[in-house]
C-alpha positions as CSV (number, residue, x, y, z in Angstrom):
1,M,0.2,0.1,0.2
2,S,1.5,3.5,-1.1
3,G,1.8,6.2,1.6
4,D,-0.9,8.4,-0.4
5,E,-3.4,5.4,0.0
6,N,-2.6,5.0,3.8
7,E,-3.0,8.6,4.4
8,R,-6.6,8.2,2.7
9,E,-7.2,5.5,4.5
10,R,-6.5,7.4,8.0
11,E,-8.7,10.0,6.8
12,E,-11.7,7.8,6.1
13,E,-10.7,6.4,10.1
14,L,-11.7,9.6,11.8
15,P,-14.9,10.3,13.2
16,P,-17.0,13.1,11.7
17,S,-17.1,15.3,14.5
18,S,-13.6,14.8,15.1
19,D,-11.4,17.8,15.9
20,V,-8.1,16.5,15.3
21,D,-6.5,19.0,12.4
22,R,-9.8,21.3,12.9
23,R,-7.7,24.4,13.0
24,S,-4.0,23.1,12.3
25,A,-3.9,24.5,8.6
26,D,-4.0,28.1,8.0
27,R,-7.3,29.5,7.0
28,F,-7.7,31.9,4.2
29,D,-11.0,34.0,3.4
30,V,-12.1,34.0,-0.2
31,V,-15.3,34.4,-2.1
32,W,-16.0,31.6,-4.8
33,C,-18.8,29.7,-5.8
34,V,-18.8,26.1,-5.3
35,D,-21.4,23.2,-6.2
36,C,-21.9,20.7,-3.6
37,E,-23.8,17.7,-4.5
38,T,-24.7,14.2,-2.7
39,E,-26.7,11.1,-4.0
40,D,-30.1,13.1,-3.5
41,T,-29.1,16.8,-3.1
42,F,-27.6,19.6,-5.1
43,L,-26.6,22.7,-3.1
44,Y,-25.1,25.8,-5.0
45,A,-23.4,28.0,-2.0
46,A,-20.4,29.9,-1.5
47,I,-17.1,29.3,-0.3
48,T,-15.7,31.9,2.7
49,N,-12.7,30.3,3.3
50,I,-9.9,27.7,2.6
51,S,-7.6,25.7,3.8
52,A,-5.0,22.4,2.8
53,L,-7.5,20.5,4.6
54,G,-10.7,22.0,3.7
55,I,-13.7,24.6,3.3
56,F,-16.0,26.7,5.1
57,V,-19.7,27.1,2.6
58,R,-22.0,29.4,3.9
59,T,-25.4,28.4,3.6
60,E,-28.6,28.4,5.6
61,D,-29.3,25.2,5.1
62,P,-26.0,22.8,5.8
63,L,-26.3,19.5,5.4
64,R,-25.7,16.7,8.5
65,I,-22.5,16.0,10.1
66,G,-20.9,12.9,8.3
67,T,-22.2,13.5,4.7
68,R,-20.1,13.3,2.4
69,M,-20.5,14.9,-1.0
70,R,-18.6,15.5,-4.4
71,L,-17.6,19.9,-4.9
72,R,-16.8,21.6,-7.8
73,F,-14.9,24.8,-7.7
74,A,-12.7,27.1,-9.1
75,P,-10.6,30.2,-7.8
76,S,-11.9,33.4,-8.9
77,A,-8.3,33.9,-10.7
78,S,-7.8,30.3,-12.0
79,R,-11.2,31.1,-14.4
80,A,-8.8,29.1,-17.3
81,L,-7.7,26.4,-15.2
82,P,-10.7,23.5,-15.0
83,P,-12.6,23.6,-11.9
84,L,-11.4,21.2,-8.7
85,L,-13.6,17.9,-8.6
86,V,-12.7,17.1,-5.2
87,E,-14.6,14.7,-2.4
88,G,-15.4,16.1,1.1
89,R,-17.3,15.3,4.1
90,V,-19.3,17.4,6.6
91,Q,-17.1,18.2,10.0
92,W,-19.3,20.7,11.5
93,I,-22.0,22.7,11.2
94,N,-23.4,26.4,12.3
95,P,-27.1,26.1,12.2
96,A,-29.1,29.2,10.6
97,R,-30.2,30.7,14.2
98,P,-31.1,34.7,15.0
99,G,-28.0,36.6,15.6
100,C,-25.6,34.0,14.0
101,P,-23.7,36.1,11.3
102,N,-22.3,33.1,9.2
103,P,-24.5,30.0,9.1
104,G,-23.0,26.8,7.4
105,M,-20.7,23.5,7.5
106,G,-17.2,23.2,7.6
107,I,-16.2,20.6,5.0
108,R,-12.8,18.1,5.5
109,F,-11.6,17.1,2.2
110,V,-11.4,13.3,1.8
111,G,-9.6,10.7,-0.7
112,L,-7.7,13.7,-2.4
113,T,-5.0,12.3,-5.3
114,L,-1.7,13.8,-5.3
115,D,-2.0,16.2,-8.0
116,I,-5.6,17.7,-6.6
117,R,-3.7,18.3,-3.4
118,E,-0.5,19.8,-5.0
119,R,-3.2,22.2,-6.7
120,L,-4.8,23.2,-4.0
121,V,-1.5,23.6,-1.9
122,E,-0.3,26.1,-4.9
123,I,-3.7,27.6,-5.0
124,I,-3.7,28.1,-1.0
125,R,0.4,29.5,-1.4
126,T,-1.0,32.2,-3.9
127,I,-3.5,33.6,-1.4
128,A,-1.4,33.6,1.2
129,Y,1.2,35.3,-0.7
130,L,-1.0,37.9,-2.9
131,P,-1.6,40.3,0.2
132,N,2.2,41.0,0.5
133,E,2.7,41.3,-3.2
134,I,-0.2,43.8,-3.1
135,D,1.7,45.9,-0.2
136,E,5.2,45.7,-1.9
137,A,3.9,47.0,-5.3
138,S,2.4,50.1,-3.6
């Protein structure tokens, strides 16, 4: 079994509500469209932050914890590249309620291929360095 397959198995073994690595990766604010698809649900929503481990999807109707889905999204600056197609699982939800400014669900990426993981990391590096480049240019 390859190291990539072992890593996927470890990801699959984590319980949906596990806090393991929940905040260990830097998160970056974005506003990108995302399609979330399960066997019986299609949700068009917005990603409001991303890390190498997952995304936060803002929605008034979050799916249940543990729900697996297919995600399709593309960074705003990468329109020329094909969208990312990844699998994810709802790790936690922030239900819509009075006074809640940010309802939605935290989705952990699962079963990423090496190519997709590398593409995600490159996108995140671009986001992370962009503010510094803007400051230096002014």
